[in-house]
C-alpha positions in Angstrom: 0.0 0.0 0.0 1.5 3.4 -1.0 2.1 5.9 1.7 -0.1 9.0 1.7 1.7 12.3 1.3 1.3 14.6 4.3 -0.4 17.9 4.0 1.6 21.0 4.7 0.8 23.7 7.3 2.6 26.8 8.5 2.7 27.8 12.2 3.8 30.7 14.3 5.8 30.1 17.4 4.8 33.2 19.4 7.5 34.3 21.9 8.7 37.2 23.9 11.3 37.9 26.6 9.8 38.8 30.0 12.3 40.1 32.5 15.1 38.4 30.4 13.3 35.0 30.4 11.9 33.4 27.3 8.1 32.9 27.3 6.0 31.2 24.6 2.3 31.6 23.9 0.1 28.6 23.6 -3.5 28.6 22.4 -6.2 25.9 22.7 -7.5 24.1 19.6 -11.1 24.7 18.7 -12.2 21.1 18.5 -10.5 19.4 21.4 -9.2 22.2 23.6 -5.6 20.8 23.6 -2.7 23.2 23.8 -1.1 24.1 20.4 0.5 27.0 18.5 -1.2 29.0 15.8 -1.1 27.2 12.4 -2.9 27.1 9.1 -3.1 25.9 5.6 -1.2 27.5 2.7 -3.0 30.5 1.2 -2.7 31.5 -2.5 -1.4 35.1 -2.1 0.7 34.6 1.1 4.2 33.3 1.6 4.6 30.6 4.3 5.9 33.2 6.9 2.9 35.5 6.1 0.5 32.6 6.6 2.1 32.0 10.0 1.8 35.6 11.0 -1.8 35.7 9.7 -2.7 32.7 11.9 -1.1 34.3 14.9 -3.4 37.2 14.4 -6.6 35.2 13.7 -6.1 32.5 16.3 -4.4 34.4 19.1 -4.8 38.1 18.5 -1.1 38.7 18.1 0.9 41.2 16.1 4.7 41.1 15.7 7.5 40.1 13.5 7.8 36.7 11.8 11.1 35.1 10.7 11.6 34.4 7.1 12.7 30.8 7.7 11.3 28.0 9.8 13.3 26.8 12.9 11.6 23.4 13.2 9.1 21.0 11.7 6.8 18.6 13.4 4.1 16.2 12.3 0.6 15.5 13.7 -2.6 13.7 12.8 -5.3 16.3 12.0 -8.8 15.3 12.7 -11.0 16.3 9.8 -14.7 17.2 9.9 -15.7 13.8 8.3 -14.0 12.0 11.2 -11.0 10.9 9.2 -7.4 11.8 10.1 -4.8 13.4 7.8 -1.0 13.5 8.5 0.2 17.1 8.5 3.8 18.4 8.4 4.1 21.8 10.1 6.8 24.3 9.4 7.4 26.4 12.6 8.3 30.1 12.1 9.5 32.2 15.1 7.1 35.0 15.8 8.3 37.8 18.1 5.2 39.3 19.7 5.0 43.1 20.1 1.2 43.4 20.7 -1.7 41.3 22.1 -5.0 42.5 20.9 -8.1 42.7 23.1 -10.3 41.5 20.3 -9.5 39.2 17.4 -11.4 36.8 15.0 -11.2 33.6 17.1 -11.2 35.0 20.6 -14.5 33.3 21.6 -13.2 29.9 20.3 -9.8 29.7 22.0 -7.8 30.5 25.1 -4.3 31.8 25.1 -1.6 31.7 27.8 2.0 32.7 28.1 4.2 29.9 29.6 7.9 29.0 30.0 9.1 26.5 27.3 9.3 23.7 29.9 5.7 24.2 30.8 4.8 24.4 27.1 6.5 21.0 26.6 4.4 19.5 29.4 1.2 20.8 27.9 1.4 20.0 24.2 0.6 16.6 22.8 2.4 16.6 19.5 5.8 14.9 19.9 7.8 17.2 17.6 6.3 20.3 19.2 7.1 18.9 22.7 10.7 18.2 21.6 11.0 21.8 20.3 9.8 23.3 23.6 12.1 20.9 25.5 15.1 22.1 23.5 14.1 25.7 24.1 13.9 25.0 27.8 17.1 23.0 28.1 19.5 24.4 25.5 20.9 27.9 25.5 21.9 27.4 21.9 18.3 26.7 20.9 17.2 29.9 22.6 19.9 31.8 20.8 18.9 30.3 17.5 15.3 31.4 18.1 16.3 35.0 19.0 18.8 35.1 16.1 16.0 34.1 13.6 14.4 37.4 14.5 17.3 39.6 13.3 16.1 39.3 9.7 12.3 39.3 10.2 9.5 41.5 8.9 6.7 43.2 10.8 3.2 41.8 10.7 0.2 44.1 11.3 -2.6 41.7 10.4 
């Protein structure tokens, strides 16, 4: 039986420094309420980083700067409306948050919360995402890479 190709999604990894400590923002998924990061499907007129920034706005009410290159990928099984599952590969783009809006498109469908990377690793279910947060919690080099990705990033005002 041939393997099914995975679907591609783009995500934002919202982060900020609070009193010199790295914090990441998690949101709940609409369907199951599990902790995730903003992500979405490719859009015709947007680049992958622009999709990530747009999802950060729509799903979490964030504005900021998105990196031009992903820092990680992970896979997960997306539950579709028809009950089937689809393997998705997600490219993760750092997103440096500079504003949290009081109102945004999906505010009544999701919760958002700032946490330390170690706490994020404990909350998320997707293995690759859990591994990314664990690296950010445990490795200074991973934190430097995240911050360095933001030296060549563009502003997002969605």
